[in-house]
N, C-alpha and C positions, 0 to 999 in steps of 0.2 A: 404578720401584717395581713396576709390573705384570710386567716381565720377571723381576725378582727373585722375586716371588711364584710365577710359573710355574716357575722353576727349582727353588724349594724344594718345590713339589708334584710335581716329576718330569714336568712337561708337555713333550711333544715338539712342536716346531714345524717344519713342512715348508713351505719356501718354493718358489715357482714350481711348484706342483703343481696343475695345472688339473683340476678335477673333470669327468670324462667321463660318469659315470652314477652313479645311486644306486638300489640294488635292495633290497627288503625281503623276506626269507624268514622264517626263525626269528629273524633278526637283520638289522641294516642293513649293506649292503655298499657301500662307496664306492670307485669305481674312478677312479684318476687316471692321468696320463701315465706315471707310473713305478712305481706301487705300488697295492695293494688293501688297504683297511682294513675291518675287521669289528668291530662293537660292538652291544650290545643296545639302545643308545639313540643318537639322533642329534640334535644341537643345530644348527639353522641360524641363523647369525649373519652373513649376508653383507651386510647393509645395504641401502640403496635405490639409486636410479639417479643420485643427485646427484653432480656432479663426476666425470664419466666418465674424465677424464684421470688420475685417481687409481686407476683400475681398477674402477670400479663396473660391475656387470652385472645382468642380470635373473635370475640363477641362483636366488636365493631364491624369487622368484615362480614360476619354472618348477617348482621342487621342490614348492612348495605345490600348484600345479595338478595335478602328477603324483599326489599323494596325496589329491586331492579336497578340498583346503582352499579355502574361499571367499576371494576377493580383492576388496578395495575398490580401484577403479581408481586406480593411482598417478598422481601429478601433482607438479610442482615446488612447493616451499613455502619460505618465508623467502627470497623471490626478488624482484629488482627488476622493475618494470613497464616495458613498452615502450608508448609512446604512438602514436596514429595519426598520419598524415602532417601533418594540420592542426595538431594540438596540438604536435607536434615543432617545426614551423615557428614556432609562437607562443611556445614556452617554452624549447626545448632549447639555444638559443644562450646561455642563462643557466647552462649546465652548471657545477657547482661551488657554486652558491648553495644555502644551506640555511636552514631556519626551523623553529621549534617549532610543531607543529600537532596537531590531533586528527584522526585518520583513522578512518573507519568504513565498514561495508558495510551494505546493507539500507536500509529506510526510516528516517525520523526516529524516534528512540527505540528503534531496534533494538538488541538486546543481544548479538548473535552475533559481535561483534568491534568493538572501539573502543580506540584506543591514542593516548596523548599522548606523543609523542617527536619527534625531529628527522626532517624530510623533506629529501631531497637531490635537486636537479634534475641529471640526467645528460645526456649527449649523445644518448641515445635515449629517455629517459623519466624515471621517478622511482625513487628508492631511499632509503636511510637507514633507521634502525630502525623508524620508524612504518610505512613502506611494506612492509618485509620482514615485519613482524608481521601486517599486514592481508592480505598475499598468501595466507596459509594459509587464510583465510576466503573469499577472492574466487572468484567463478564467472565463467568466460569469457563475455563479452558483457554483464556487469553493470557498473554504475558504482560508484565509490567516492565517499564524501562527505568533504570536507576542510574543517575549521574552521581558517581562517587566523588567527583572533584569539581563541583559547580564553580564556574568562573575561573578555573585554573588549568594550566597546561602541564601535565605531569611529565611528559617526555622532553620538555625543554631542558631540564636539568640533566637528563641522560645524554642528550645530544652534545652537551657542552663538555662532557668528560672524555678523557683519552681512551679509557677502557670501558666499553659498553658491555655490561653483564648483569646478572641477576642482583649482584650486590649494589650496583648503581641504581637499578630500578627500585630496590628495597629502600635505599637511602632517600630517593625522591618521594616514594609513596609514604614513608613514615612521617613525613611532615604534613600529610593530608588526612590520613586515616589513623585510628587507634592502632597501636603496634600489632596486636594479635590479629586483628581483622586484615590489616595491610599484608602481613606475612602470609596469611591463609589465601587471600585473594590472588596474590602473586604466585603462590605455589600452584594454584589451579588454573592460572591464566598466563603463565610465563610465555613471552614471545618465542616463536620457533627460531628466530634469528634476531640479529641486532642491526639490521639494515634500516635505512630511513623509511622504506616502505613498510617493514615489519613494525617499526615504532609508530608509524601513522595508524596502522590497524590496531595496535595496542591502545593508543590514545582514544580511538573511537570506542573500543570496548569499555574503557574506563568511564566514558560519558554515556554509554548506551548499554550497560549491563542488563541483559534480558533474563528474567526469571519468571517461571510460570507457577503460580501457587496451585496446589492441588485442591484447596478449598479455603474457606474462612473458619474461624472458631465458632461460627453459628450465633444463634440468638442469645445463647448464654453469656457471651462476651460482647455482643453488639451494643453500642450505646444508643442506637436508634434503629428503626425499621424503615427501609426505603420501600417505595410502592404504596399501595393502599387505594383509598377512594379516589377515583379519577377526577381531577380538578375540572374537567370539561362538564361534569355533571352538576357542578355547584356554581352559585353566584359568587363572583370574586369580591363583591362588596359585603355580602351578608353571610356567606357560607351555607345558604339554604339550598336544598335540592331543587333544581329547576322543574322536575316532573312531579315532585311530591311536596306541596306547600306545607310548611310547618316542620319539616324534617331537616335538621342541620347536622353537619359533620365538621369537627374542628380538631386541631392538633395533629398528633402523630398518625392518627388513623387515616389522614389524608395523604395523598401522594406528593408531599413536599418534604424535602430533606435538606437541612442546612449543614454548614461546615462546623468544625469544632469551635468552641469559644462562646457558647451561649445562644447561638442563632436558632437552635431548635426550641429552646425555652421561649425565645422571643416570638417565634412563629406560633407556639401553643397559646401564649398570652394574647397575641394580636388577633389571631383567628377567633379566640374565645370572646374577646372584646367586640369584634365585628358582629358576631352572632348575637351577643347580649344586647347590643344597641339596636338591633333590628326587631327585637321583641317588644 
């Protein structure tokens, strides 16, 4: 459909044309390996740094800096986490196991990121929709909070039995998490005693399991790039630079990052349409 629309509008597409330089005089001059292009306006739509094997480069950011545009430091987003050596040893042999959880960042009650979706254990760390979503809010060195039993009280079943022990806890937990994950988590977090106070602390840990990723899987596995051209530098109606008339930035190169589910595609198309209508 997009190819047909371009053809109908008389758009010319030049493939394998590496941009060597961009100069602005009374107009914009774009020099490539094989030709030179001149126009009164320039729209930069190069995307971010994600998935470099598809050709992603820093050209958009380089052009922004060349023309004095502010940049919010780029970083991988919607990306799996890598766990530290100890946590990998504790959990990553469970690679392929998934569970519905709530993942959040910040302190209890924080509202800057919280998602209830599937979490997947990988051979190096954590992934799945919940993890990818929260990665856009995560800061290096900070922990994430994982609720392993959203909306459920695990210890209620333990309090109701005559003999409180690890067997009772395992029985209660197996109805909530996949068997292998439940058994491993209990092995590593078994209550020190079976008093009401100890069970209350155990319940808290179930809903606020804190784990600190050592890193993300980087741009190679990131679906998008967070950061980029500062939105304060652009018109929200046209995406044109306030200080350099005729220069537009659209799509992923701009500091706008959406959730999973097509929102980043929608932003790319919407910002492109806004710039196009302004010309």
